[in-house]
C-alpha positions as CSV (number, residue, x, y, z in Angstrom):
1,X,21.6,6.2,61.3
2,X,21.1,7.6,57.8
3,X,20.1,4.8,55.3
4,X,19.8,6.8,52.1
5,X,21.9,9.5,50.4
6,X,20.5,11.7,47.7
7,X,22.4,14.0,45.4
8,X,21.6,16.9,43.2
9,X,23.3,16.5,39.8
10,X,24.5,19.8,38.3
11,X,27.0,21.5,40.5
12,X,26.9,18.7,43.1
13,X,28.1,15.6,41.3
14,X,29.2,17.2,38.1
15,X,30.7,20.7,37.6
16,X,28.3,22.0,34.9
17,X,27.6,25.4,36.4
18,X,30.1,27.3,34.2
19,X,28.7,25.7,31.1
20,X,25.1,26.2,32.2
21,X,25.6,29.8,33.2
22,X,27.3,30.6,29.8
23,X,24.4,28.9,28.0
24,X,21.8,31.1,29.7
25,X,24.0,34.2,29.3
26,X,24.3,33.4,25.6
27,X,20.5,33.0,25.3
28,X,20.0,36.4,26.8
29,X,22.7,38.0,24.7
30,X,21.6,36.5,21.4
31,X,18.1,37.9,21.9
32,X,19.4,41.3,23.1
33,X,17.8,40.8,26.6
34,X,19.6,42.7,29.5
35,X,20.7,40.4,32.3
36,X,23.1,40.4,35.2
37,X,24.8,37.8,37.4
38,X,21.9,37.8,39.8
39,X,19.6,36.7,37.0
40,X,21.9,33.9,36.0
41,X,22.3,32.7,39.6
42,X,18.5,32.4,39.9
43,X,18.6,29.6,37.3
44,X,20.8,27.4,39.5
45,X,19.1,24.3,40.9
46,X,15.7,25.0,39.3
47,X,13.8,23.4,36.4
48,X,14.7,25.3,33.3
49,X,11.2,25.8,32.2
50,X,10.1,27.4,35.4
51,X,13.1,29.7,35.4
52,X,12.7,30.7,31.8
53,X,9.0,31.3,32.3
54,X,9.8,34.2,34.6
55,X,11.5,36.0,31.8
56,X,9.2,35.0,28.9
57,X,7.9,38.5,28.5
58,X,11.4,39.6,27.5
59,X,11.4,37.2,24.6
60,X,8.3,38.1,22.5
61,X,7.3,35.6,19.9
62,X,9.0,32.7,21.6
63,X,7.8,29.9,23.8
64,X,9.4,28.5,27.0
65,X,10.0,25.2,25.1
66,X,11.8,27.0,22.2
67,X,14.0,29.0,24.6
68,X,15.0,26.0,26.7
69,X,15.8,24.0,23.5
70,X,18.0,26.9,22.3
71,X,19.9,27.1,25.6
72,X,20.4,23.3,25.6
73,X,21.8,23.5,22.1
74,X,24.4,26.0,23.2
75,X,25.7,23.5,25.8
76,X,26.8,21.3,23.0
77,X,29.0,23.9,21.3
78,X,32.7,23.2,21.3
79,X,33.6,26.6,22.8
80,X,31.6,26.0,26.0
81,X,33.3,25.4,29.4
82,X,34.2,21.8,29.9
83,X,32.3,19.5,32.3
84,X,34.0,17.3,34.9
85,X,32.9,15.4,38.1
86,X,33.0,17.4,41.3
87,X,36.0,16.6,43.4
88,X,35.4,13.4,45.3
89,X,32.1,12.6,43.7
90,X,32.7,9.2,42.2
91,X,34.9,8.1,45.2
92,X,32.1,9.0,47.6
93,X,29.5,7.1,45.6
94,X,31.7,4.0,45.6
95,X,32.4,4.3,49.3
96,X,28.7,4.7,50.1
97,X,27.8,1.7,47.9
98,X,30.3,-0.4,49.8
99,X,28.6,0.6,53.0
100,X,25.3,-0.6,51.6
101,X,23.7,2.8,51.6
102,X,20.8,3.4,49.2
103,X,21.8,6.0,46.6
104,X,19.7,8.4,44.4
105,X,19.9,11.5,42.3
106,X,17.2,14.2,42.3
107,X,17.7,16.7,39.5
108,X,15.9,19.6,37.9
109,X,17.1,18.4,34.5
110,X,15.3,16.1,32.1
111,X,15.8,12.3,32.2
112,X,17.8,12.0,29.0
113,X,20.2,14.7,30.0
114,X,20.7,13.3,33.5
115,X,21.2,9.7,32.3
116,X,23.8,10.9,29.8
117,X,25.8,12.9,32.3
118,X,25.7,10.2,34.9
119,X,26.7,7.5,32.5
120,X,29.6,9.7,31.3
121,X,31.0,9.8,34.9
122,X,30.3,6.1,35.5
123,X,27.8,6.8,38.2
124,X,24.5,5.6,36.6
125,X,25.0,1.9,37.6
126,X,25.7,2.9,41.2
127,X,22.2,4.5,41.7
128,X,19.1,2.9,43.1
129,X,16.8,5.8,42.0
130,X,16.9,8.7,39.6
131,X,14.2,11.4,39.9
132,X,14.2,14.1,37.1
133,X,12.1,17.0,36.0
134,X,10.1,14.5,33.9
135,X,9.0,12.7,37.1
136,X,7.5,15.5,39.1
137,X,4.9,18.2,38.7
138,X,6.6,20.7,40.9
139,X,10.4,21.4,40.8
140,X,12.7,22.6,43.5
141,X,12.3,24.4,45.9
142,X,9.2,22.2,46.2
143,X,10.1,18.9,48.1
144,X,8.3,16.7,45.7
145,X,11.4,15.2,44.1
146,X,13.1,14.4,47.3
147,X,10.0,12.9,48.8
148,X,9.5,10.8,45.7
149,X,13.1,9.5,46.0
150,X,12.7,8.6,49.6
151,X,9.4,6.8,48.8
152,X,11.1,4.8,46.1
153,X,13.9,3.9,48.4
154,X,11.5,3.1,51.3
155,X,13.4,5.5,53.5
156,X,11.9,8.1,55.8
157,X,13.1,11.6,54.9
158,X,14.6,11.9,58.3
159,X,16.8,8.9,57.5
160,X,18.2,10.6,54.3
161,X,21.1,12.9,53.7
162,X,20.9,15.3,50.7
163,X,23.8,16.9,49.0
164,X,23.0,20.2,47.2
165,X,24.8,23.2,45.8
166,X,21.9,25.7,45.3
167,X,19.6,27.5,47.7
168,X,16.5,26.1,45.8
169,X,17.7,22.6,46.3
170,X,18.6,23.1,49.9
171,X,15.1,24.5,50.6
172,X,13.6,21.5,48.8
173,X,15.6,19.0,50.9
174,X,14.8,20.8,54.2
175,X,11.1,21.0,53.3
176,X,11.2,17.2,52.7
177,X,12.6,16.7,56.2
178,X,16.1,15.5,55.2
179,X,19.5,16.4,56.6
180,X,21.1,18.6,54.0
181,X,24.8,19.2,53.2
182,X,25.5,22.3,51.1
183,X,28.5,22.4,48.8
184,X,30.2,25.6,47.9
185,X,31.0,24.4,44.4
186,X,28.8,27.0,42.7
187,X,27.6,29.4,45.5
188,X,29.3,31.1,48.4
189,X,28.7,29.7,51.9
190,X,26.4,32.5,53.0
191,X,24.0,31.6,50.2
192,X,23.8,28.0,51.6
193,X,22.8,29.1,55.1
194,X,19.7,26.8,55.0
195,X,21.9,23.7,55.0
196,X,22.7,21.7,58.1
197,X,26.4,21.4,57.1
198,X,28.5,23.3,54.5
199,X,31.5,21.7,52.8
200,X,33.7,22.7,49.9
201,X,33.0,19.6,47.8
202,X,32.6,15.8,48.1
203,X,36.2,15.0,49.0
204,X,36.7,13.6,52.5
205,X,33.0,13.7,53.5
206,X,32.7,12.2,57.0
207,X,30.5,9.1,57.1
208,X,28.2,8.5,58.8
209,X,27.1,12.1,59.0
210,X,25.5,12.7,62.4
211,X,24.6,15.7,64.4
212,X,27.5,15.1,66.8
213,X,30.0,15.4,63.9
214,X,28.8,19.0,63.2
215,X,28.5,20.8,66.5
216,X,28.7,24.2,64.8
217,X,25.7,23.4,62.6
218,X,23.8,26.3,64.1
219,X,26.6,28.6,62.9
220,X,26.0,27.4,59.3
221,X,22.3,28.1,59.7
222,X,22.8,31.6,61.1
């Protein structure tokens, strides 16, 4: 029986991917740096500083910190895509809380940002643990964040279910030893092949999730 459920934040609990992708695209455009959709997809689910560092040579005279701050500033502009909870997110959190399941969020975003977004959707009081980029030394796909959350909840990773929307997050969850549900909220199903189960969103999630509920799991992993 799974005793802990852990969620990624962006793209999993809240639909921020359109806003995030536009913010990174605007950063590249404003500096005249060529980019394509594959470059923008590679930012999903990863700590911003790590992703930006891979492109730092294209932004001469700027630091990673400056570029991340610039991209974050773009997210606050009024013409950016709106943010809303992923379908079924709050309902699932409430249902799991009623079942007495320990709940946590493991995000690649900084703590202040994560707390603000979770508070806006009314989810912050429902959580038992919040692990952010400020709490780890290695971001996803490293399993450090999920292992830290399991430790804080006193749950073995094998007793945890992780919900993720990005390949880097799925890899982090599986490296930690957790059962991982991939959501096609931001990526196509074939990009989430590492997950144990793939669902469209958080609506109508079967609980408890057990291997017998997903006999075609091997197909999802193919």
